[in-house]
KEGUVEX-148893 format. One line per field, with one value per residue (C-alpha): x, y, z; residue number from 1; residue in three letters. Coordinates in Angstrom, 3 decimals. Each point is the difference from the previous one (the first is absolute). Layout:
# residues N
xx = (X,...)
yy = (Y,...)
zz = (Z,...)
k = (NUM,...)
r = (ALA,...)
//
This chain:
# residues 519
xx = (-25.371,-2.552,-3.313,-1.483,-1.281,-3.832,1.676,1.789,3.252,1.072,-0.256,2.150,2.716,-0.334,0.830,2.682,1.949,-0.702,1.051,2.719,3.182,2.025,3.138,1.174,3.156,-0.580,1.502,0.139,-2.477,0.172,-1.762,1.394,-1.159,-3.630,0.187,1.140,-3.044,-2.176,1.103,1.348,-2.336,-3.283,-1.856,1.084,-0.078,-3.603,-1.032,0.662,-0.786,-4.359,0.592,1.154,-2.495,-3.003,-0.716,-1.634,1.570,2.722,1.578,3.402,1.554,3.792,0.812,4.099,1.304,-2.837,-0.665,-2.557,2.336,-3.058,-3.918,-1.261,-2.569,0.059,-2.781,-3.668,-2.655,-2.538,1.414,0.262,2.165,-3.851,-0.633,2.869,3.711,1.139,1.818,1.467,-3.882,-1.635,-2.308,0.674,-1.676,2.807,-1.819,2.025,2.443,-2.925,1.275,3.404,-2.595,-1.740,3.158,1.443,-3.484,0.243,3.737,-0.858,-2.686,2.429,2.347,-2.808,-1.254,-3.099,0.979,2.376,0.565,0.009,-3.189,-2.760,-2.427,-2.870,1.176,-0.635,-3.240,-1.548,-1.902,2.971,-0.034,2.327,-1.302,0.924,0.052,4.003,0.604,-2.731,1.819,3.537,-0.266,1.842,0.223,3.061,-1.323,-2.427,2.265,2.781,-1.889,0.309,-3.332,0.009,-1.887,0.669,1.177,-3.379,-2.383,-3.079,0.338,-2.361,-2.236,1.534,1.670,-2.846,-3.012,-2.617,1.159,1.281,3.020,-2.013,-1.433,3.780,1.630,-3.431,0.472,3.491,-1.256,-1.346,3.728,1.238,3.609,2.331,3.337,0.801,-0.547,2.979,1.958,-0.612,-0.021,-3.213,-0.728,-3.607,-1.381,-2.823,2.796,0.195,-3.374,0.124,2.934,-2.148,-2.506,2.256,1.034,-3.422,-0.378,3.012,-0.241,-3.416,-2.104,2.554,-0.165,3.108,-0.477,-0.122,3.272,1.739,-1.066,0.569,3.031,1.859,-1.577,-0.376,3.369,1.874,-1.805,-1.214,-2.566,-1.072,-0.088,-3.637,-0.151,-3.156,-0.927,-3.147,-0.980,3.364,-1.721,-0.855,3.225,1.741,3.399,-0.377,1.368,-2.784,0.189,0.940,0.792,0.994,-0.039,-2.925,-0.283,1.241,0.750,-3.470,-1.360,-0.893,-2.317,1.527,0.090,-1.947,1.996,-1.529,-0.588,3.846,1.540,2.627,0.947,-0.101,-1.874,2.763,-0.289,3.386,2.349,4.245,0.009,-1.815,1.956,3.148,-0.983,-0.640,3.345,2.021,-1.989,1.460,3.206,0.187,-0.509,-3.459,0.439,-1.348,1.534,1.732,-2.845,-0.386,-3.665,0.216,2.907,2.756,-0.945,-3.396,1.717,2.392,-3.096,-1.692,3.332,0.948,-0.316,-3.319,-0.350,2.257,-0.888,2.963,3.548,1.284,2.231,-2.145,1.562,-0.994,0.955,2.781,-2.413,0.224,-2.486,-3.780,-1.654,-3.419,-0.221,-2.725,-1.588,3.271,2.359,3.690,2.964,3.916,0.674,3.545,1.155,-2.749,-3.006,-3.104,-3.421,-2.990,-3.358,-1.996,-3.970,-2.280,-3.437,-1.464,1.431,2.518,3.578,2.247,2.814,1.849,3.711,2.608,3.543,0.904,3.513,0.544,-2.614,-1.806,-3.988,-1.818,-3.890,-1.330,-3.295,-1.770,-3.518,0.123,-0.257,1.265,3.465,3.265,1.805,-1.030,2.220,2.857,0.530,0.082,2.945,1.558,0.196,1.353,2.398,1.023,0.943,0.819,3.005,-1.743,1.432,-2.822,-2.461,-2.905,-2.770,-2.815,1.012,1.163,-3.312,-1.975,1.649,-0.012,-4.418,-0.840,-0.006,-2.576,-2.073,0.321,-1.666,-3.067,-0.675,-0.311,-2.195,-2.066,-0.292,-0.787,-3.128,-0.818,-0.137,-1.824,-2.707,0.223,-1.665,-3.190,-1.256,-3.345,0.142,-0.421,-3.068,-2.391,1.914,-3.061,1.361,3.431,-1.754,-0.475,0.962,3.826,1.822,3.506,0.757,2.958,-1.434,-3.758,-2.602,0.102,-2.648,-0.151,-2.782,-0.332,0.691,-0.825,2.259,2.483,-0.637,1.013,1.369,-0.481,2.247,-1.815,2.976,1.009,-2.520,1.839,1.089,-1.659,1.601,-1.600,-0.054,0.338,-0.456,2.799,-0.686,-0.990,-1.421,2.948,-0.472,2.661,-0.297,0.738,0.101,-1.650,3.587,2.702,2.044,-1.923,0.793,-1.251,-0.189,-1.427,-3.146,-1.204,-3.304,-0.405,-2.740,-1.890,-2.250,-1.381,0.167,1.941,1.763,2.969,2.195,3.958,0.910,4.022,1.098,3.274,2.489,1.305,-3.249,-0.538,1.591,-2.257,-3.668,-2.948,-2.475,-3.418,-2.886,-3.313,-2.730)
yy = (-69.715,0.509,-1.630,0.196,-3.171,-1.539,-2.898,-0.566,-0.584,3.398,-0.120,-3.211,1.715,2.708,-2.567,-1.440,3.758,0.278,-3.160,-0.744,1.249,-0.358,2.133,-0.241,1.480,1.226,-1.812,0.734,-1.718,-3.535,-0.907,-3.116,-1.074,0.905,-2.078,-3.052,0.620,0.004,-2.859,-2.445,1.433,1.547,-2.712,-1.394,2.741,1.461,-3.832,-0.101,3.427,-0.870,-3.055,1.993,2.705,-1.715,1.631,-2.362,2.070,2.285,1.911,1.749,2.210,1.346,2.413,0.458,1.813,0.626,-3.953,-1.859,-2.582,-1.484,-0.059,-2.921,-1.082,-2.799,-1.751,0.070,2.652,-1.721,-1.558,-3.872,-0.244,1.113,2.333,-0.890,1.596,3.472,1.445,2.898,1.087,-0.653,3.143,1.345,2.820,3.008,2.133,3.009,-0.565,1.915,2.931,0.415,-0.103,3.025,2.133,-0.617,1.336,3.156,0.452,-0.381,2.803,2.254,-0.678,0.884,2.795,-0.479,0.011,0.863,-2.500,3.022,0.877,0.603,-3.169,2.707,1.271,-3.445,-1.423,3.079,-1.477,-1.586,0.136,-1.577,0.388,3.329,2.906,1.038,-3.658,0.412,3.131,-1.170,-3.569,-0.551,-3.021,-0.572,-0.280,-2.826,-1.831,0.229,-1.356,2.942,0.822,-0.142,-2.845,-3.683,-2.730,-1.638,2.653,-0.286,-3.041,-2.358,2.550,-0.253,-3.404,-2.227,1.877,1.728,3.603,1.383,2.008,3.297,-1.347,-0.897,3.205,1.771,-2.254,1.035,3.480,-2.305,-0.973,1.292,0.242,-1.485,1.927,3.763,0.307,-0.821,-0.695,-3.986,-2.955,-1.743,-2.355,0.949,-1.630,2.437,2.473,-1.876,-0.171,3.709,-0.071,-2.138,2.193,2.769,-1.631,-0.204,3.513,1.386,-3.133,0.898,-2.394,-2.903,-2.355,-1.153,-3.380,1.484,2.202,-2.849,-2.634,2.285,1.662,-2.954,-3.292,-0.129,1.663,-2.130,-3.532,-0.709,-1.980,-2.200,3.241,1.597,3.529,-1.303,-3.257,-0.509,-3.454,-1.699,-2.916,-0.729,0.367,-3.576,-0.045,2.217,-1.244,0.213,1.792,-1.462,0.779,-1.604,3.113,-1.166,-3.240,-2.766,0.466,1.233,1.162,3.497,1.741,2.303,3.812,2.142,3.041,1.626,3.442,-0.329,-0.208,2.792,-1.838,-3.401,-1.330,-1.734,-3.273,-1.741,-2.713,0.041,-0.615,3.697,1.436,-1.033,2.863,2.346,-0.618,0.519,3.288,1.173,-1.036,1.475,3.619,-0.499,-2.376,-3.506,-1.671,2.712,2.054,3.413,-0.301,2.527,2.707,-0.573,2.776,-1.537,-2.622,1.806,2.267,-3.390,-0.595,3.154,0.134,1.346,-1.002,-1.048,-3.623,-0.994,1.639,-2.833,-3.147,-2.622,-2.795,-2.792,1.207,1.967,3.528,2.815,2.147,-0.598,2.801,0.017,1.538,-0.201,-3.977,-1.389,0.005,0.334,-1.122,-0.312,-3.894,-0.691,2.985,0.063,2.257,-3.057,1.138,-2.857,0.238,-3.026,-0.726,-2.144,-0.799,-2.281,-3.330,1.543,1.729,1.048,1.916,2.056,1.482,1.542,0.931,2.369,-0.056,-3.906,0.124,-2.487,-0.170,-2.997,-0.752,-3.097,-0.521,-1.942,-1.628,0.020,3.232,-0.911,-0.378,1.520,-1.963,2.655,1.997,-2.384,-1.234,3.394,0.722,-3.181,0.769,3.361,-1.547,-2.306,2.698,2.782,-1.681,-0.429,-2.611,-3.384,0.083,-1.857,2.720,-2.482,-1.405,2.768,1.930,-3.087,-0.604,3.734,-0.255,-2.780,1.932,1.983,-2.629,-1.967,2.537,0.269,-3.880,0.934,2.687,-1.740,-3.187,2.520,1.205,-3.399,-1.098,2.576,-0.906,-3.394,0.284,0.789,2.546,1.356,3.887,2.453,1.300,-1.248,0.053,2.242,2.627,0.374,-0.239,3.395,2.382,1.389,3.012,0.967,3.290,-1.122,-3.762,0.745,-2.359,-3.673,-2.124,-2.688,-2.447,-3.037,-3.685,-2.736,0.116,2.856,2.905,1.197,2.841,1.591,2.316,3.506,0.165,-3.902,-1.589,-3.313,0.288,-1.024,-0.522,-2.614,0.910,-2.771,1.103,0.020,1.801,3.103,1.763,-1.304,-2.240,-1.847,1.549,-2.579,1.603,-1.991,0.392,-0.889,2.672,2.465,-2.268,-0.811,2.163,1.407,2.187,1.495,2.402,2.841,0.024,3.039,-0.074,-3.648,1.511,-1.365,3.102,-1.004,-3.177,0.520,-2.045,-1.085,-1.051,-1.599,2.435,-0.737,1.727,2.862,0.310,1.371,-0.935,1.686,0.837,0.152,1.308,-1.346,1.762)
zz = (-53.750,-2.055,-0.382,-3.612,0.052,1.330,1.825,3.349,-2.150,0.706,3.917,-0.475,-1.817,2.102,3.134,-1.518,-0.273,3.783,1.151,-1.851,-0.622,-2.768,-0.926,-3.676,-1.938,-3.287,-2.211,-4.167,-2.053,-1.192,-3.362,-0.188,3.628,-1.333,-2.832,2.269,2.421,-2.692,-2.041,3.174,2.599,-0.348,-0.615,3.250,1.981,-1.258,0.499,3.474,0.757,-1.743,2.841,3.336,-0.897,-1.480,-3.201,-2.829,-2.939,-1.359,-2.699,-0.259,-2.851,-0.376,-2.649,-0.266,-2.650,-1.836,-0.483,2.083,2.242,1.067,-0.100,2.047,2.346,2.521,1.753,-1.202,-0.833,3.328,3.362,0.189,-3.346,-1.734,-3.014,-2.404,0.498,0.479,-3.193,-1.735,-0.882,2.963,1.123,3.565,1.459,0.259,2.404,0.952,-2.804,-1.891,1.542,-1.874,-3.368,1.620,1.196,-3.507,-1.890,1.794,-0.412,-3.628,0.245,1.462,-2.620,-2.667,1.554,1.461,3.451,3.232,2.297,2.400,-1.160,2.850,-0.480,-0.216,-3.148,-1.551,2.319,1.480,2.751,1.387,3.596,3.065,3.327,0.537,-1.934,-0.037,-1.205,-2.651,-1.393,-0.225,-0.772,-3.073,-2.557,1.553,3.619,-1.292,-1.742,2.910,2.518,2.449,0.485,3.993,-0.237,1.237,-1.817,-1.572,1.565,-1.333,-1.757,1.457,-1.118,-3.455,-0.966,-1.322,-0.272,-2.341,0.766,-3.582,-0.916,0.901,3.401,1.841,-1.566,1.472,3.856,0.107,1.436,2.890,1.098,3.045,-0.452,2.558,-1.106,-1.221,-3.490,-1.949,3.008,0.361,-2.156,-0.127,-3.109,-1.712,-2.401,-0.515,-0.463,-2.923,-1.078,0.018,-2.921,-2.122,0.216,-0.842,-2.915,-1.433,0.272,-1.926,-2.349,-1.617,2.380,-0.901,3.038,1.390,-1.443,-3.346,0.406,1.297,-2.738,-2.598,0.997,1.683,-0.383,-3.327,-1.675,2.757,-1.445,3.375,-1.584,3.010,2.630,1.025,1.657,1.757,1.689,-1.478,-0.908,1.143,1.519,-3.314,-2.074,-0.778,1.875,3.173,3.526,2.918,2.807,3.682,3.532,3.143,2.286,1.752,0.050,-2.454,-3.290,-1.700,-3.396,-0.147,-2.355,-2.706,1.093,-2.023,0.027,-4.024,2.740,1.393,-4.008,0.159,3.700,-0.501,-2.740,-2.451,-1.234,-1.484,-0.060,-0.345,-3.996,-0.263,3.122,-1.605,-2.682,2.637,1.546,-3.035,-0.649,3.557,-1.089,-3.182,1.019,-1.293,-3.239,-0.678,-3.061,-0.755,-0.461,1.960,2.135,2.152,0.658,1.914,2.193,0.803,1.895,1.729,1.376,1.422,1.949,1.437,3.753,1.062,3.507,2.855,1.552,1.651,0.608,2.778,-0.791,-0.660,2.675,-2.189,-3.822,-1.340,-0.501,1.857,-1.360,-1.879,-2.033,-2.274,-3.176,-2.172,0.643,0.558,3.081,-0.071,2.169,0.152,-0.134,0.881,-1.614,-3.318,-0.517,0.277,-1.103,0.803,1.297,1.235,-0.081,1.607,-0.701,2.155,-0.664,-2.251,0.921,-2.556,-0.620,-3.009,0.068,-1.932,0.166,-2.911,1.109,-0.454,-2.949,2.468,0.214,1.924,0.817,2.403,-0.167,2.928,0.427,3.951,2.014,3.390,-0.683,-0.454,-2.441,-2.773,1.266,1.152,-3.522,-1.513,2.964,-0.757,-3.663,0.618,2.603,-2.703,-2.921,2.115,1.687,3.681,1.524,0.689,2.673,-0.473,-0.182,0.030,3.096,1.589,-0.336,1.122,3.156,1.068,-0.913,2.229,3.227,-2.423,-1.202,3.378,1.871,-2.821,0.107,4.208,-0.411,-2.658,2.688,2.690,-2.077,-0.946,3.653,1.273,-2.917,1.150,2.860,-1.730,3.176,0.112,-1.564,2.883,-2.023,-2.676,-3.332,-1.547,2.357,-2.128,-3.431,-1.817,-2.434,0.796,-1.911,0.373,-1.822,-2.460,-0.810,0.317,0.917,1.305,1.411,2.670,0.224,2.025,-2.212,2.328,2.775,-1.849,-1.152,-3.434,-1.212,-3.545,-1.393,-2.457,-2.327,-0.156,-0.770,-0.538,3.748,2.878,3.386,3.147,3.829,2.407,3.194,2.470,3.163,1.096,-2.886,-2.221,-2.695,-2.861,-2.674,-3.184,-3.739,-3.026,-1.605,1.976,-1.378,2.525,2.820,3.777,2.770,3.549,-1.028,3.212,0.020,2.428,2.089,2.107,2.542,-1.575,-3.576,-2.652,-1.141,-2.304,-1.846,-0.426,-3.198,-1.079,-3.010,-0.738,0.193,-2.918,-1.668,2.633,3.329,2.361,0.954,-1.257,2.950,-1.909,2.580,0.195,-2.275)
k = (1,2,3,4,5,6,7,8,9,10,11,12,13,14,15,16,17,18,19,20,21,22,23,24,25,26,27,28,29,30,31,32,33,34,35,36,37,38,39,40,41,42,43,44,45,46,47,48,49,50,51,52,53,54,55,56,57,58,59,60,61,62,63,64,65,66,67,68,69,70,71,72,73,74,75,76,77,78,79,80,81,82,83,84,85,86,87,88,89,90,91,92,93,94,95,96,97,98,99,100,101,102,103,104,105,106,107,108,109,110,111,112,113,114,115,116,117,118,119,120,121,122,123,124,125,126,127,128,129,130,131,132,133,134,135,136,137,138,139,140,141,142,143,144,145,146,147,148,149,150,151,152,153,154,155,156,157,158,159,160,161,162,163,164,165,166,167,168,169,170,171,172,173,174,175,176,177,178,179,180,181,182,183,184,185,186,187,188,189,190,191,192,193,194,195,196,197,198,199,200,201,202,203,204,205,206,207,208,209,210,211,212,213,214,215,216,217,218,219,220,221,222,223,224,225,226,227,228,229,230,231,232,233,234,235,236,237,238,239,240,241,242,243,244,245,246,247,248,249,250,251,252,253,254,255,256,257,258,259,260,261,262,263,264,265,266,267,268,269,270,271,272,273,274,275,276,277,278,279,280,281,282,283,284,285,286,287,288,289,290,291,292,293,294,295,296,297,298,299,300,301,302,303,304,305,306,307,308,309,310,311,312,313,314,315,316,317,318,319,320,321,322,323,324,325,326,327,328,329,330,331,332,333,334,335,336,337,338,339,340,341,342,343,344,345,346,347,348,349,350,351,352,353,354,355,356,357,358,359,360,361,362,363,364,365,366,367,368,369,370,371,372,373,374,375,376,377,378,379,380,381,382,383,384,385,386,387,388,389,390,391,392,393,394,395,396,397,398,399,400,401,402,403,404,405,406,407,408,409,410,411,412,413,414,415,416,417,418,419,420,421,422,423,424,425,426,427,428,429,430,431,432,433,434,435,436,437,438,439,440,441,442,443,444,445,446,447,448,449,450,451,452,453,454,455,456,457,458,459,460,461,462,463,464,465,466,467,468,469,470,471,472,473,474,475,476,477,478,479,480,481,482,483,484,485,486,487,488,489,490,491,492,493,494,495,496,497,498,499,500,501,502,503,504,505,506,507,508,509,510,511,512,513,514,515,516,517,518,519)
r = (MET,SER,PHE,PRO,PHE,LYS,SER,LEU,ALA,GLY,ALA,LEU,VAL,LEU,LEU,ALA,GLU,ILE,PHE,SER,ILE,HIS,ASN,ILE,LYS,ALA,GLN,PRO,GLY,ASN,PRO,SER,ALA,GLY,ARG,ARG,PHE,ILE,GLN,ASP,SER,LEU,ARG,ALA,TYR,VAL,GLU,ARG,GLY,ARG,ARG,LEU,TRP,ASN,ILE,PRO,GLY,LEU,ALA,VAL,ALA,VAL,VAL,LYS,ASP,GLY,GLN,VAL,VAL,VAL,SER,GLN,GLY,PHE,GLY,THR,ARG,ALA,ALA,GLY,GLY,GLN,GLY,GLY,PRO,VAL,ASP,GLY,ASN,THR,LEU,PHE,MET,MET,ALA,SER,ASN,SER,LYS,LEU,PHE,THR,GLY,THR,ALA,LEU,ALA,GLN,LEU,GLU,GLN,GLU,GLY,LYS,LEU,ARG,LEU,ASP,ASP,PRO,VAL,ARG,ARG,TYR,LEU,PRO,GLY,TYR,ARG,LEU,TYR,ASP,SER,ALA,SER,SER,GLN,LEU,VAL,SER,ILE,ARG,ASP,VAL,LEU,GLY,HIS,LYS,LEU,GLY,LEU,LYS,THR,PHE,GLN,GLY,ASP,PHE,THR,PHE,TRP,ASN,SER,THR,LEU,SER,HIS,ALA,GLU,ILE,VAL,GLU,LYS,MET,ARG,LEU,LEU,LYS,PRO,VAL,TYR,PRO,PHE,ARG,GLN,ASP,TYR,GLY,TYR,CYS,ASN,SER,GLY,PHE,VAL,THR,ALA,GLY,GLN,ILE,ILE,ALA,ALA,VAL,SER,GLY,GLY,GLN,PRO,TRP,GLU,SER,TRP,VAL,GLN,ALA,ARG,LEU,LEU,THR,PRO,LEU,GLY,MET,THR,ASN,THR,PHE,PRO,LEU,PRO,ASP,GLY,ILE,ALA,GLN,ARG,PRO,ASN,VAL,ALA,LEU,PRO,TYR,SER,ASP,ALA,PHE,GLY,PRO,LEU,SER,ARG,LEU,PRO,PHE,ASP,GLU,LEU,HIS,ASN,MET,GLY,PRO,ALA,ALA,GLY,LEU,VAL,SER,CYS,THR,ASN,ASP,LEU,THR,HIS,TRP,LEU,GLN,PHE,GLN,LEU,ASP,SER,GLY,LYS,TYR,ASN,LYS,ASN,ARG,ILE,LEU,PRO,TRP,ALA,THR,LEU,HIS,ARG,THR,ARG,GLU,ALA,ASN,THR,LEU,ILE,SER,ALA,ASP,LYS,SER,PRO,LEU,PHE,PRO,ILE,HIS,PHE,ARG,THR,TYR,GLY,LEU,GLY,ILE,PHE,SER,ALA,ASP,TYR,ASN,GLY,ARG,GLN,VAL,TYR,TRP,HIS,THR,GLY,GLY,ALA,ASP,GLY,PHE,VAL,THR,ASN,VAL,CYS,PHE,VAL,PRO,GLU,GLU,ASN,LEU,GLY,LEU,THR,VAL,LEU,THR,ASN,GLN,ASP,ASN,GLN,SER,PHE,PHE,GLU,ALA,LEU,ARG,TYR,GLN,ILE,LEU,ASP,ALA,TYR,LEU,GLY,VAL,PRO,TYR,VAL,ASP,ARG,SER,ARG,GLN,LEU,TRP,LEU,SER,ALA,GLN,ALA,GLY,ARG,ALA,ASP,GLU,ARG,ARG,ARG,LEU,ALA,ALA,LEU,ALA,ALA,ARG,ALA,ALA,ARG,LYS,ALA,LYS,PRO,VAL,ARG,PRO,LEU,THR,ALA,TYR,ALA,GLY,THR,TYR,GLN,ASN,PRO,VAL,TYR,GLY,THR,ILE,THR,VAL,ALA,PRO,GLN,GLY,ARG,GLN,LEU,LEU,VAL,ARG,PHE,GLY,HIS,HIS,PRO,ASN,LEU,THR,ALA,THR,LEU,ASP,TYR,LEU,ASP,GLY,ASP,THR,PHE,ARG,LEU,THR,TYR,SER,ASN,ALA,ALA,TYR,GLY,ILE,PHE,ALA,ALA,PRO,PHE,THR,VAL,GLU,LYS,GLY,GLN,VAL,LYS,SER,LEU,GLU,VAL,ARG,VAL,ASN,GLU,GLY,ILE,GLU,GLN,ASP,PRO,TYR,LEU,PHE,ASN,LYS,ASN)
//
């Protein structure tokens, strides 16, 4: 499975595929069954799922045969029944669902003759470099949109996500990311590639930034008046869902991600009422309300298979292949071609999906990031409309995820038990204090604060972490933003001198730890 979201939800879906076997025989579509599910069962199914997965609020929309079948909210914008009810205009951070808007922009610029997708990136960004010189020369626009730069999924995102780095600085730092796969061979989900794509849009459109192109060419013509290409000021908007997670403890409120610098990869904010316009546009070959917004060739270009993700039969779903186009996934599903993308900001996971052969589109928006119900509901709706025999997808994914959830609880409990002993550190806290450097991230500082150490992050002024002593030269690292997690953080000591600190974050942000060397 792919992991295009900043949460543990992707891991839960993957666990479901690994540990659950379900063989389904293809059957013809059944629109009447789909309508019955929406009319008779949707509310009960969603409310059961919200309780099971601990989700404060959710919104869902379905478009069928050009008509909006449902665009409805469930639960409340804040936990504990607070914040007012979710409705079709409630805003959610869409995160990676922004990517198809970026891919669409570049496909249209190609249609207009301003670039070719197979052009080298350096034709438009002359200073662009990857880790090695050969890849730097060869890398094309198609490569950066197709997640095949040789990087690991989310590589570099701890440095980029929520940081003060500019678009240009993110692109500049990509040359420091050492690939783990051969260039163009393996799929590795790369947010900074889409930031690069945004810089190309500006370069070929007379300096027009990504967000201006999206607003002028897509959001305004589609009448998406309650959709914003960037999340700036989202907390001050009147009808917005608040972000939550229970990944590292009880359900807790998270700060809104600050993703101005990641706009082409993750900036969009929207609601189900507006997303029905986007779905109708996708299902009507680039038209909305009978008006041509973009040529069909542009949409078709975004859907062409660019990167092979998997050609193995899924043990859980009626799927045999997965590919990636220009900001959109594609798969077969019970004999139909399905296009979709998920998105995850801290505290939000969402998806947008359409099936042109059935003239069917849907979207699910949620404000709790440690759950797979947002995907279970998508599959449940697809099952209903595409003739798949009923299986409770929510329960199926929930049961499959329990082993992983239990392991995480045990890991956190073990760290808490070690910290609770309040052992005396093997050396004074001042020995650990100082400035530390990582070649990709840059600088962090460590300073004593009472019985703890306090870590400050150079590119994340709103993020700190406390270090509570465990044993040896290892501390428990707890971030001020709960989305980043709780981990063991070992210092390396040589000949009595502290040399380095290993820092890890939630795998939904970045999968590998960073080693910071003490200056």
